[in-house]
N, CA, C and O of each residue as an XYZ file, in Angstrom:
664
protein
N     177.071    117.724     94.077
C     176.928    117.797     94.789
C     178.170    118.803     95.793
O     179.379    118.578     95.741
N     177.426    120.097     96.813
C     179.165    120.498     97.494
C     178.466    120.869     98.892
O     177.492    120.350     99.438
N     178.930    121.476     99.118
C     178.395    122.226    101.125
C     178.798    122.903    100.858
O     179.939    123.122    100.451
N     177.471    123.778    101.100
C     177.169    125.162    101.029
C     178.349    126.020    101.810
O     178.470    127.095    101.222
N     179.091    125.941    102.718
C     180.157    125.699    103.121
C     181.227    124.732    103.734
O     181.015    123.554    104.021
N     182.025    125.189    103.839
C     183.407    124.799    104.214
C     183.692    125.361    105.490
O     183.076    126.412    105.667
N     184.629    124.913    106.712
C     184.916    125.658    108.040
C     186.235    125.493    107.905
O     186.566    124.322    107.719
N     187.308    126.475    107.946
C     188.754    125.873    108.384
C     188.979    126.957    109.871
O     188.148    127.657    110.450
N     190.158    126.777    110.098
C     191.081    127.436    111.542
C     191.468    126.382    112.182
O     190.953    125.296    111.918
N     192.475    126.506    113.171
C     193.488    125.853    114.168
C     192.311    125.013    115.016
O     191.097    125.165    114.884
N     192.857    124.270    115.742
C     192.745    124.178    116.748
C     192.166    125.305    118.401
O     192.793    126.011    119.191
N     191.020    125.006    118.284
C     190.466    126.056    119.273
C     188.743    127.513    118.895
O     187.987    128.327    119.426
N     189.280    126.580    117.101
C     188.897    128.330    116.987
C     187.353    128.483    116.106
O     186.813    129.136    115.213
N     187.090    127.254    117.182
C     185.165    126.813    117.538
C     184.908    126.082    115.671
O     184.009    126.649    115.051
N     185.522    125.144    115.050
C     184.924    124.771    113.771
C     183.670    123.914    113.659
O     182.764    124.003    112.830
N     183.856    122.821    114.962
C     182.224    122.162    115.069
C     181.329    122.677    116.245
O     180.132    122.636    116.527
N     182.378    123.138    116.752
C     180.720    124.220    117.705
C     180.139    124.928    116.831
O     178.913    124.820    116.843
N     180.799    125.977    115.680
C     180.045    127.476    115.575
C     179.844    126.501    114.009
O     179.176    127.090    113.159
N     180.296    125.294    113.667
C     179.328    124.674    112.134
C     178.602    124.166    112.679
O     177.949    123.808    111.697
N     177.857    123.605    113.823
C     176.950    122.323    114.244
C     175.844    123.684    113.953
O     174.712    123.450    113.529
N     176.425    125.474    114.300
C     174.897    125.714    114.770
C     174.578    126.504    113.944
O     173.518    127.128    113.908
N     176.008    126.590    112.738
C     175.768    127.505    111.236
C     174.243    126.373    110.402
O     173.282    126.782    109.751
N     174.648    124.776    110.835
C     173.911    124.047    109.501
C     172.796    124.005    110.776
O     173.506    123.275    111.467
N     171.856    124.174    111.444
C     170.982    123.910    112.603
C     169.877    125.400    111.812
O     168.690    125.423    111.485
N     171.155    126.644    111.745
C     170.014    127.871    111.494
C     169.802    128.291    110.110
O     168.951    129.063    109.667
N     171.333    127.224    109.108
C     170.699    126.419    107.348
C     169.163    125.491    107.357
O     168.281    125.757    106.540
N     169.073    124.867    107.943
C     168.381    123.296    108.498
C     169.105    122.532    106.986
O     168.580    122.592    105.874
N     170.397    121.842    107.305
C     171.239    121.113    106.732
C     171.755    120.634    107.753
O     171.283    120.820    108.875
N     172.875    119.897    107.501
C     174.229    118.731    107.773
C     174.987    119.282    108.723
O     174.622    120.438    108.938
N     176.057    118.882    109.506
C     176.656    119.377    109.259
C     177.762    118.476    109.491
O     177.670    117.966    110.607
N     178.747    118.108    108.854
C     180.036    116.844    108.966
C     181.112    117.665    108.839
O     181.441    118.744    108.346
N     181.866    116.044    109.957
C     183.189    116.860    110.258
C     184.143    115.985    109.310
O     183.486    115.076    108.803
N     185.609    115.976    108.878
C     185.771    115.386    108.019
C     186.997    114.676    109.364
O     187.587    113.603    109.240
N     187.106    115.543    110.467
C     188.090    113.894    111.709
C     187.195    112.683    112.122
O     187.434    111.475    112.143
N     186.061    113.423    112.450
C     184.909    112.476    112.740
C     185.002    111.730    111.667
O     185.598    110.682    111.913
N     184.651    111.838    110.546
C     184.963    111.344    108.984
C     186.127    109.603    108.870
O     185.841    108.549    108.302
N     187.292    109.939    109.591
C     188.755    109.701    109.614
C     188.739    108.934    110.642
O     189.235    107.815    110.517
N     188.329    109.222    111.560
C     188.314    108.615    113.456
C     187.125    107.129    112.826
O     187.036    106.144    113.560
N     186.208    107.163    111.285
C     185.841    106.302    111.805
C     185.968    105.261    109.913
O     185.101    104.544    109.414
N     186.837    105.482    109.558
C     187.495    105.253    108.392
C     188.640    104.080    109.033
O     188.703    102.954    108.539
N     189.584    104.537    110.271
C     190.572    104.675    110.345
C     190.466    103.034    111.904
O     191.272    102.173    112.256
N     188.691    103.486    112.448
C     187.917    102.653    113.386
C     189.405    103.078    114.519
O     190.105    102.247    115.097
N     189.523    104.228    114.559
C     190.857    104.377    116.361
C     190.375    106.377    116.432
O     190.222    107.043    115.408
N     190.282    106.735    117.333
C     190.708    108.233    117.622
C     192.443    108.415    117.056
O     193.366    107.600    117.040
N     192.348    110.170    116.534
C     192.959    110.770    115.413
C     194.630    110.538    115.953
O     195.670    110.342    115.324
N     194.301    110.676    117.546
C     195.846    110.687    119.193
C     196.222    108.978    118.405
O     197.338    108.857    117.899
N     195.537    108.126    118.374
C     196.005    106.831    117.693
C     196.540    106.320    116.446
O     197.283    105.411    116.078
N     195.526    107.746    115.691
C     196.711    107.139    114.344
C     197.787    108.166    114.451
O     198.794    107.461    114.377
N     198.125    109.179    114.557
C     199.634    109.380    114.763
C     200.262    109.106    115.659
O     201.362    109.645    115.537
N     200.163    108.305    116.920
C     201.069    107.923    117.802
C     201.186    106.326    117.320
O     202.141    105.597    117.588
N     199.734    105.854    116.373
C     200.690    104.525    116.104
C     201.529    104.722    114.232
O     202.505    104.087    113.831
N     201.042    105.370    113.750
C     200.400    104.528    112.653
C     201.710    106.145    112.231
O     202.848    106.094    111.766
N     201.116    107.014    112.531
C     202.326    108.400    111.780
C     201.557    109.153    110.915
O     200.744    108.794    110.063
N     202.176    110.975    111.483
C     201.224    111.728    110.914
C     201.081    111.526    109.425
O     199.945    111.423    108.961
N     202.311    111.450    108.508
C     201.785    111.060    106.994
C     200.580    109.796    106.994
O     199.839    109.742    106.013
N     200.447    109.032    107.839
C     199.582    108.289    107.409
C     198.028    108.787    107.365
O     197.033    108.499    106.700
N     198.365    109.741    108.490
C     196.799    110.442    109.250
C     196.389    111.838    107.993
O     195.220    112.096    107.705
N     197.327    112.432    107.514
C     197.262    113.011    106.673
C     197.067    112.323    104.561
O     197.125    112.949    103.503
N     196.896    111.201    104.799
C     196.944    110.376    103.583
C     195.591    110.060    103.609
O     195.046    109.631    102.592
N     194.736    110.288    105.074
C     193.639    109.577    105.250
C     192.845    110.717    104.932
O     191.753    110.760    104.365
N     193.657    111.759    105.444
C     192.971    113.583    105.498
C     192.619    113.939    104.174
O     191.409    114.157    104.102
N     193.344    114.111    102.867
C     193.225    114.196    101.610
C     191.979    113.445    101.337
O     190.955    113.882    100.813
N     192.337    111.648    101.988
C     190.309    111.443    101.071
C     189.425    111.855    101.737
O     188.422    112.028    101.044
N     189.249    112.169    103.010
C     188.407    112.108    103.745
C     187.862    113.701    103.040
O     186.685    113.881    102.726
N     188.791    114.618    102.894
C     188.495    116.263    102.725
C     187.760    115.975    100.971
O     187.066    116.822    100.408
N     188.090    114.728    100.414
C     187.988    114.426     98.503
C     186.691    114.187     98.722
O     186.056    114.812     97.873
N     186.081    113.679     99.333
C     185.061    112.331     99.577
C     183.644    113.438     99.857
O     182.658    113.645     99.148
N     184.150    114.162    101.551
C     183.126    114.967    101.726
C     182.742    116.413    100.812
O     181.683    117.012    100.627
N     184.149    116.641    100.353
C     182.983    117.640     98.947
C     183.208    117.337     97.991
O     183.786    118.187     97.314
N     182.862    115.732     97.202
C     182.156    115.491     96.936
C     180.882    114.702     97.104
O     180.046    114.376     96.262
N     180.934    114.508     98.226
C     178.998    113.697     98.698
C     177.906    114.553     99.646
O     176.767    114.224     99.976
N     179.030    116.359    100.117
C     178.469    116.476    101.508
C     177.364    117.948    100.752
O     177.688    119.006    100.214
N     176.612    117.601    100.926
C     176.240    119.679    100.552
C     175.359    120.376    101.760
O     174.240    120.838    101.538
N     175.889    120.400    102.877
C     175.447    120.583    103.690
C     176.946    122.310    104.387
O     177.171    123.395    103.851
N     177.602    121.617    105.815
C     178.371    122.894    106.720
C     179.591    121.394    106.574
O     179.524    120.179    106.762
N     180.364    122.134    106.249
C     181.596    121.084    106.475
C     182.590    121.248    106.976
O     183.205    121.839    106.089
N     183.643    121.104    108.289
C     184.220    121.043    108.833
C     185.356    120.449    108.441
O     185.239    119.230    108.319
N     186.742    121.025    108.128
C     187.930    120.221    107.606
C     188.888    120.363    109.128
O     188.600    121.123    110.052
N     190.263    119.268    109.079
C     190.247    119.447    110.276
C     191.718    120.062    110.163
O     192.608    119.969    109.317
N     191.587    120.746    111.410
C     192.750    121.626    111.820
C     194.230    122.118    110.607
O     194.724    123.206    110.309
N     194.423    121.172    110.332
C     195.653    120.789    109.248
C     195.464    120.542    108.088
O     196.282    120.794    107.203
N     194.353    120.008    107.910
C     194.229    120.395    106.181
C     194.135    121.206    105.694
O     194.729    120.885    104.664
N     193.951    121.785    105.605
C     194.694    123.287    104.615
C     196.205    123.445    104.581
O     196.729    124.319    103.891
N     196.907    122.596    105.328
C     198.229    123.038    105.145
C     198.877    122.110    103.513
O     199.991    122.271    103.014
N     198.018    121.387    103.112
C     198.908    120.574    102.293
C     197.235    121.155    100.596
O     196.021    121.203    100.401
N     198.987    121.489     99.760
C     198.607    122.156     98.752
C     197.365    121.312     98.384
O     196.252    121.831     98.468
N     197.482    120.292     98.061
C     196.479    119.239     97.539
C     194.913    119.378     98.449
O     194.314    118.418     97.964
N     194.439    119.686     98.943
C     193.638    119.881    100.001
C     193.287    121.599     99.446
O     192.128    121.897     99.157
N     194.083    122.328     99.378
C     193.509    123.206     99.324
C     192.871    124.086     98.163
O     192.061    125.010     98.080
N     194.033    122.953     96.902
C     193.349    123.138     95.369
C     191.781    122.703     95.309
O     190.970    123.177     94.513
N     191.433    121.462     96.546
C     190.167    121.000     96.306
C     188.879    121.768     96.695
O     187.692    121.621     96.404
N     189.622    122.711     97.523
C     188.478    123.453     98.565
C     188.367    125.451     97.408
O     187.701    126.430     97.746
N     188.965    125.365     96.582
C     188.802    126.099     95.494
C     187.830    126.042     95.230
O     187.374    124.919     95.016
N     186.840    127.382     95.077
C     185.667    127.288     94.278
C     184.558    126.871     94.999
O     183.419    126.873     94.532
N     184.952    126.389     96.510
C     183.797    126.444     97.584
C     183.983    127.621     98.583
O     185.057    128.214     98.679
N     182.886    127.931     99.321
C     182.392    129.055     99.913
C     183.554    128.338    100.574
O     183.701    127.165    100.230
N     184.432    128.850    101.491
C     185.878    128.944    102.798
C     185.962    129.215    103.364
O     187.137    129.567    103.258
N     185.274    129.886    105.476
C     185.624    130.367    105.988
C     186.206    130.298    106.978
O     185.790    129.512    107.829
N     187.990    131.498    107.370
C     188.147    131.181    108.193
C     188.136    131.405    109.066
O     188.734    132.464    109.253
N     187.479    130.695    110.498
C     187.154    131.125    111.682
C     189.020    131.791    112.799
O     189.624    131.232    113.714
N     189.277    133.070    112.102
C     190.806    133.469    112.828
C     190.024    133.907    114.305
O     189.011    134.542    114.596
N     191.336    133.028    115.215
C     191.304    132.685    116.629
C     192.739    133.078    117.040
O     193.674    132.403    116.610
N     193.006    134.325    117.997
C     193.856    135.008    118.792
C     194.288    133.148    120.267
O     193.725    132.299    120.958
N     195.777    133.710    119.785
C     196.402    132.606    120.876
C     195.957    132.623    122.471
O     196.223    131.648    123.173
N     195.401    133.554    122.909
C     194.884    133.123    124.115
C     193.432    133.184    124.039
O     193.016    133.583    125.126
N     192.344    132.928    123.104
C     190.936    132.476    123.047
C     191.555    131.279    122.379
O     191.041    131.490    121.281
N     192.001    130.588    122.260
C     192.262    129.248    121.052
C     193.381    128.592    122.229
O     193.402    127.364    122.306
N     194.144    129.245    122.983
C     194.958    128.610    124.429
C     193.179    128.384    125.641
O     193.034    127.214    125.997
N     191.805    129.587    126.269
C     191.241    129.272    126.641
C     190.494    127.852    126.366
O     190.507    126.999    127.253
N     189.573    127.511    124.609
C     188.826    126.652    124.336
C     189.629    125.622    124.266
O     189.274    124.593    124.839
N     190.971    125.654    123.508
C     191.376    123.717    123.592
C     191.957    123.852    125.585
O     191.490    123.096    126.436
N     192.531    124.459    125.759
C     193.144    123.662    126.944
C     194.082    123.013    127.182
O     195.094    123.405    126.600
N     194.227    121.997    127.923
C     195.382    121.199    128.070
C     194.262    119.797    127.579
O     193.839    118.871    128.270
N     194.029    120.119    126.114
C     193.232    118.605    126.098
C     194.210    117.396    125.535
O     194.813    117.359    124.462
N     194.186    116.690    126.303
C     195.308    115.892    125.352
C     194.927    115.193    124.111
O     195.781    114.743    123.348
N     193.835    115.107    123.924
C     193.329    114.318    122.581
C     193.807    115.546    121.228
O     192.967    115.584    120.329
N     194.357    115.976    121.140
C     194.976    116.953    119.671
C     196.343    116.768    120.369
O     196.968    117.244    121.317
N     196.549    115.379    118.946
C     197.820    115.308    119.000
C     199.129    116.186    118.596
O     200.271    115.937    118.982
N     198.833    117.019    117.938
C     200.348    118.081    117.810
C     200.089    118.256    118.659
O     200.465    117.174    119.111
N     199.505    118.985    119.890
C     199.113    119.991    121.456
C     199.839    119.580    123.130
O     200.071    120.212    124.160
N     200.079    117.539    122.448
C     200.890    117.545    123.526
C     201.495    117.614    124.364
O     201.354    117.557    125.585
N     202.893    117.867    123.113
C     204.000    118.967    124.435
C     203.959    120.268    124.591
O     204.276    121.059    123.704
N     203.598    120.562    125.640
C     203.880    121.724    125.577
C     202.791    122.993    124.939
O     203.188    123.992    124.338
N     201.136    122.616    125.284
C     200.142    122.881    124.186
C     200.058    124.431    123.564
O     199.724    124.813    122.442
N     200.599    125.344    125.026
C     200.717    126.788    124.312
C     201.722    126.666    123.762
O     201.375    126.257    122.654
N     203.038    126.758    123.766
C     203.875    127.142    122.841
C     202.959    126.214    121.179
O     202.403    126.697    120.193
N     203.207    124.846    121.592
C     202.761    123.896    120.139
C     201.012    125.133    119.401
O     200.774    125.515    118.255
N     200.498    125.277    120.254
C     199.901    126.299    119.472
C     199.830    127.557    118.646
O     199.333    128.000    117.610
N     200.547    127.873    119.599
C     201.164    129.499    119.395
C     201.788    128.740    117.772
O     201.103    128.329    116.836
N     202.700    128.755    117.853
C     203.539    127.903    116.888
C     202.769    126.983    115.344
O     203.100    126.865    114.164
N     201.667    126.511    116.165
C     200.469    126.560    114.743
C     199.364    127.645    114.420
O     198.574    127.471    113.492
N     199.345    128.503    115.029
C     198.377    129.402    114.492
C     199.715    130.302    113.715
O     199.385    130.407    112.534
N     200.966    130.923    113.916
C     201.558    131.269    113.348
C     201.509    130.700    111.923
O     200.953    131.196    110.942
N     202.429    129.186    112.040
C     202.385    129.080    110.832
C     201.564    128.536    109.569
O     201.895    128.448    108.387
N     199.938    128.077    110.476
C     199.039    128.004    108.810
C     198.453    129.640    108.786
O     197.680    129.620    107.829
N     198.441    130.515    109.143
C     197.791    132.015    109.743
C     197.475    132.033    107.704
O     196.352    131.799    107.256
N     198.441    132.284    106.970
C     198.533    132.285    105.728
C     198.396    131.378    105.108
O     198.371    131.778    103.945
N     198.273    130.255    105.132
C     197.622    129.158    104.699
C     195.666    129.098    104.128
O     194.932    128.990    103.145
N     195.687    129.298    105.919
C     193.756    129.289    105.923
C     193.404    130.707    105.328
O     192.209    130.937    105.508
N     194.139    131.859    104.595
C     193.844    132.952    104.709
C     194.106    132.675    103.018
O     193.458    133.315    102.190
N     195.324    131.454    102.536
C     194.907    131.429    101.025
C     193.825    131.184    101.097
O     193.202    132.183    100.735
N     192.985    130.176    101.442
C     192.256    129.159    101.501
C     190.975    129.129    101.310
O     190.213    128.358    100.726
N     190.788    130.693    102.264
C     189.066    131.423    102.592
C     189.146    131.758    101.046
O     190.011    131.575    100.189
N     187.875    132.329    101.049
C     186.764    133.639    100.709
C     186.303    134.354    101.885
O     185.671    135.409    101.833
N     186.706    133.624    103.163
C     186.036    135.268    104.029
C     186.421    134.532    104.873
O     186.596    133.319    104.762
N     186.597    135.231    105.847
C     187.791    135.459    107.527
C     186.604    135.840    108.649
O     186.096    136.914    108.326
N     186.254    135.517    109.365
C     186.157    135.757    110.198
C     186.575    135.631    111.929
O     186.739    134.671    112.681
N     186.638    136.963    112.081
C     187.431    137.062    113.939
C     186.524    136.791    114.673
O     185.538    137.527    114.713
N     186.637    135.432    115.605
C     186.205    135.242    116.514
C     186.445    135.411    117.721
O     186.089    134.559    118.534
N     187.277    136.850    118.210
C     187.986    137.449    119.504
C     186.835    137.643    119.939
O     185.905    138.140    119.304
N     186.814    137.127    121.456
C     185.864    137.839    122.462
C     183.863    137.693    121.891
O     182.907    138.457    122.022
N     184.039    136.281    121.250
C     182.468    136.638    120.331
C     181.889    134.637    120.868
O     182.616    133.664    120.667
N     180.915    134.589    121.321
C     180.131    134.089    121.461
C     180.238    133.073    119.773
O     180.669    133.619    118.757
N     179.862    131.894    119.780
C     179.228    130.730    118.670
C     178.185    130.760    118.446
O     177.521    129.980    117.764
N     177.777    131.984    119.178
C     176.544    132.090    118.284
C     176.480    133.579    117.723
O     175.732    133.569    116.746
N     176.866    134.567    117.913
C     177.629    135.763    116.911
C     178.080    135.161    115.804
O     177.368    135.211    114.802
N     179.266    134.517    115.759
C     180.315    134.204    114.875
C     179.871    132.836    113.827
O     180.447    132.447    112.811
N     178.230    132.116    114.717
C     177.517    131.072    113.389
C     176.510    132.656    112.737
O     175.575    132.720    111.939
N     177.014    133.399    113.273
C     175.277    134.415    112.499
C     175.855    134.982    111.842
O     175.178    135.635    111.047
N     177.871    135.175    111.670
C     178.108    136.204    110.314
C     178.391    135.244    109.312
O     178.610    135.368    108.107
N     178.341    134.245    110.074
C     178.540    132.894    109.385
C     177.655    133.026    108.275
O     177.824    133.283    107.083
N     176.744    132.802    108.933
C     174.799    132.355    107.802
C     175.044    133.749    107.021
O     174.367    133.879    106.001
N     175.649    134.484    107.251
C     175.248    136.073    106.443
C     175.855    135.642    104.855
O     175.305    136.038    103.827
N     177.440    134.509    104.866
C     177.391    135.121    103.973
C     177.065    133.746    103.483
O     177.962    133.496    102.678
N     176.362    132.860    103.536
C     176.128    131.418    102.956
C     174.227    131.962    102.174
O     173.133    132.191    102.692
N     174.894    131.951    100.384
C     173.502    132.366     99.192
C     173.128    131.218    100.259
O     172.012    130.698    100.242
C-alpha cells in the first residue's frame, strides 16, 4: 500500500487545503502527518516543541511519515519540515511527491501571525523567509513534480496536482 500522492511544502503552501481538495477529486481519503503526530503525542505540535523540544518532535515526525507511507493509500500531506531529514527524503523516494512552491508574500498572507506554527513564533515574516530559503532545495530534491501556487486558487492548484496522479 502506498499513497497516490504525497504533498510537501513550507508553512502557507496550502498542503492541507489543496490535499483535501485533491482527495475529494480522486475519491479517496486525505491524511496529514501533523494530525497523526498530535494524536500520538496527545497534544498540539506547538506544545511538543515547547515541552519536549524539536528533536522529540522530529522523532515523532519520522515515525509518522514512515507509518503513513506504509498504511495510507490516499492523499498524504507531510509537515513542512519533514523533508529536511534525509531519512524522510529516502522514505519518499519512489512515491509521487508534489512540492507546492509558494513565494514569501503568499506564504505570509496565508500564515499570517499564526501562533500555532512553532517555528514561526518570533518574527514570523523573517522566520518564514529563512525557512523558505533553507528548505526550498530539499523540497525540490524530494519532489517528482513542482506546482507553483503563486496567485492561484486552491481549486486551480488541486486541479494541476490531480493531472499528475495516475
